[in-house]
N, C-alpha and C positions, 0 to 999 in steps of 0.2 A: 552450408551453415557450420560455423566453427564451434567446437565444444569448448565452452568456457568453464573455468574452475567453479565448483560449487561454493556458495556461501549461504548462510542461514541467519534469519532474524527472528526475534520474539516480538509479538504484538500483545500489549497489555493495556487494559482499560482502567484499572483501579488499584488502590492501595489504601490501607487504613491509617498509615502514618508515614512521616518522612523517612523514618528508619527502615520501614518495610520497602519503600520505593528504592531507596539507595541500595539496600541489600539485593533486591531483584536485579537491578542494573549490574551490580558487581558480580553477582552469580552468573548472569548471562555472559558477561565478558570472560569470566574464568572458565566457562564451559565451551568457549570457542565460537559463540554466536557473534556475528559481525555487527549487528545493529539491534537497537530497541526501538520499536515503532509504537506510536499511539494511533488512534483514529481522531476524528474531529467531530464529536457530537456533544450536545449541550444538555439534552433533556434528562432529568431525574425521573424516578418512578412516578407513574400517573397515567391518566386516561389517554394522553397523547401518544405515548410510546408503546403502551401495551399491545395494541392491535398490529404493530409493525413487526413484532417478533425480534426486535433488535435488542442486544444486551445494553445495560446501563453503563455509560462511561462516566465514572466519578471524577476523573481528573481532566482539567483543561490541558490541552496539548502543549502549548508553548512553555509554561513554567515547569511542567513535568519533564519535558525534553531538556530544559536547561539544567534541572537538578540531576538528571541522569548523566549528563555530560560532566558535571562537576564531580560526581561520585566515581567516575571511571577515567581511564587513560586512553584507551584505544577504541572503545565502543562507539559506533556511529549512532546518531540520533535522527529520528525521522517521524513522519506522520503519513500513514496510509489511509486516507490522504486528507489534506486540508480542503475543506469545502470553500471554494473561492467566493461564495456569497456571504459567509459568516463574518467577514471583517472587510474593511475598506482595502482595496488592492494596494494602495500606497503603504498602509500600515503593515500588511502581510509582507511586502517586499522589504521593508525596514527591519521587521522582526526576523526575517530569514537571514538577512545580512548580519544582524547582531548575533544570532545564534551561531552562525558559522565562525564569526570572529571569536566569540567567547568560548566556543568548543575547540578552538584551534584547528578548524577545518574538518569537522566531523559531521556536518549536516548533510542529510539527503532530504530535499524538499519535495514532498509528494503533493500533487494537486489533482483535484477532481471537480466535476461540474455540479455535484450535489444530486441527491436522489430521494432523500427521506422527506416526502411531502408533509407528513404530520409534524415533523420538527420545524420546517419552514413556517407552517401555520401557527404553531405554538409560540414561536418567538417573534412573530409579526413580520416575516419577510415574504415578499411575493415569490411564488414558485412559478417561474416563467417556463414556457415550453422548452423541450430539450434543445432545439436548435439554438435558441437564444442563450441558454446556459452554456452550451459548448462554444459558441462564438465568444462569449465572455471569458471562458477558460483560456481560449487562444490569446486573447488580449492580455490576460494576467501573466501568461507565460512570457509574452513579449516584454512586459514590464519587468518581471524578475530578471531577465537577461539584461535589459537596458539599465536597470538600477545598479547592477554589479559593475558596469563599466566605469562609473564615476563621472561620466559625461553629463552635460545638462540634459534633463529629460524634457521631451517635447512630444507627447503622445496624445493623439486626438481621435481615439476610437469611439465606438458607440457607447461603451461602458466605462472605459478607462481613459480619463482625460486628465493628464498631469503635465504641468508646465512650470518652468521658472526656477528649478533647483536641480542639483546633482544628488544622486543617491549616496548616502553614507550610512554606516561605515563601509569600508571596502571589505568584502568577504575574503577569507584566506584562500579558498579554492578558486582557481582561475580556469576559464573566464568567469565562472559562477559555480555555486554548489550544484552537484548533479540534481537534475530535475526528474522526478518520477511522476508520470501521468498514469492514472489508474481508471479503469472502467471496463465495460463489457460491450458497448455499442461500437459499430463500425466507425462512426465519425470520431469518437474519442480515441479509439485505438489508432486510427490513421493520423490524428493529430500527434499522438505519442510517437508514432514512427517517424514523423517529420521533425519533431522538436525536442523529445525527451532523451535523456541518457538511460533511464530505466523505464521499461514498460511493465506496468502492473496489470496482469489479467485478473478480471473479476467477473462476477455475474452481471447480466443485464437486468438491473433492478427496476425495470419499467413498471412493475406493479406497486412499487413503493413499500413493499414488505419483504421480509426474509421468509422464504418458503419454497415449496416444490417448483414453482415457475422459475424462480431465480436459479435454483440449484440445477435444474435441467438445462439452463442456458450455459452451464459451465462444463458439460460433459466432454469427453475426449473428442468426439466429432465436432462439437461447437468450438473447442479450443483450437483444433486444426484450422478452422475458418478464421479465427481471430489472429493466429500467427500469420496466415496469408495476408490478411488485411494490413498488418503491421509491415510485413515485408514489401508489399506493393508500395506503401507510402514511403518507407525508409530508403528504398533503392540501395545505392552503394554503401550507405551507412548502417545497413542492417546488422552486419557482423560485429559492429562496435557496440551494439545495444546490449544492455543487461535485460534479460527477460525474467520477471519475478511473478510469483503466484502465492496466494495464501492457501495453505492446507488447513481448512477449517474443521475437518473431522479427522482426528488422528487416534488410532487405537493400536498400541504396541503390545505384542505378547499374547498371553493366554486370553482366549475369548474373542480374538480379532475377527475370526470368520463369522461367528454368530452375530457380533456387533455389525459387521458389514451387511449381513443378510437382513437384520432388523431395520437398519437405516435405509437400505435400498427399498424395502417394502414401504416404509413411511413416505419416501419420495417418489414412489411409482416407477422405480427402476429395477432392472435385473441386477442380481448380486454381482455378475461379471462386469456390468457397466459401472457399478459403484466401486468395485475393486480397482478399476482403471481410471476412475474419475480424478482429473488433475487437481481438484481441491480437497481430496481425501487420501488418507494413507492408512492401510490396515495390514498387519502382519508382524512377523518377527523383525528384529533389527536387520538381519540378513536380507529378508524379503523386501523390506522398505528400501534398503540401500540399492538392491537390484532394480526395484521399480523406479526409483529416482533416476538411476543411470539410464534406464530404458526411456523414460520421459525426456531426459535431456537429449538423447539421440533423436527422438521423434519430434519434439517440439522446440528444442533449443533452450528450454527453461532450466536455469541453473541456480536461481536465487529463490529460496523457499522460506516463507514466513509461517511460523506456527504460534499457537496461543500459549500464554505463560502457564496455563494449567498443565501442559505436557512438557514444559521446559526440561525437567529432569529426566523424564522417561525418554525424550527424544535426543538427549545429549549424546548417547553412544553413536547415533547416526551422524551427528555433527562432528564428533571426534574422528569418525572414520572417513567422512567425505569432504569436509571443509578444505578448500584449497586444492582438491584433487580434480 
């Protein structure tokens, strides 16, 4: 396993104004973050989302990504991850190519099979069994790649049926913008190993909610399994992959140990397990830098995304490790 240089991204769900969103993107860029990610959720406050434990995403991903690109010069834009069921595959492929063109080649296109059952129901979309959604994800990945070639499209899959035209515009990045595939199940991660340029490790959200079950599916022990799944599927291309993870719980500086202990208890884990949890970071800047280096050695994970609420506190880590 080759140790690749660290890079870091911010994930943000909301802003109260255009000025706030532009400022956030510019600040992330100035602090050394390589990318600004959104997620792809639709629900506002209400009875549908409350039981899931999921945060409200105020901004639609595509226009927010476009504005972030316009406000910056080098910051990459992405989505962790587009739910492939929330828009027609042909529309998503064209939007991705357009975003890459207008951002001058700064798009990372994240794709996922969907998991938030309450959201599907609330917006009137059938929530198919996991196997069907993952099969559909594979077909959408094939479409994204085919659309970028500029050749006539002739796809006759179970879910993606597209014929009689060539994909435009041509994306700047060749052969296509880097594809991030995210998830926590074996089938999704093995698809990522075969087809993606960036593998995003996440929880197995089989319960349809954010909570202890999902968090326990992302422990160090479970992450070792996930890396093995990816490596098995990737074969010789494994060393070329970027391995990314979201650090959802970050506490830097004073009170980190007590925060770690309290959160561990809430999730039914030992404090030592929480300290080593790949989706969490607790400690001083020095301790977090050392822990990230250790995790890169163990898992190969070198691309880390944190929430915008810790963007400034985490900046010293970025400034020390980015590119190293």
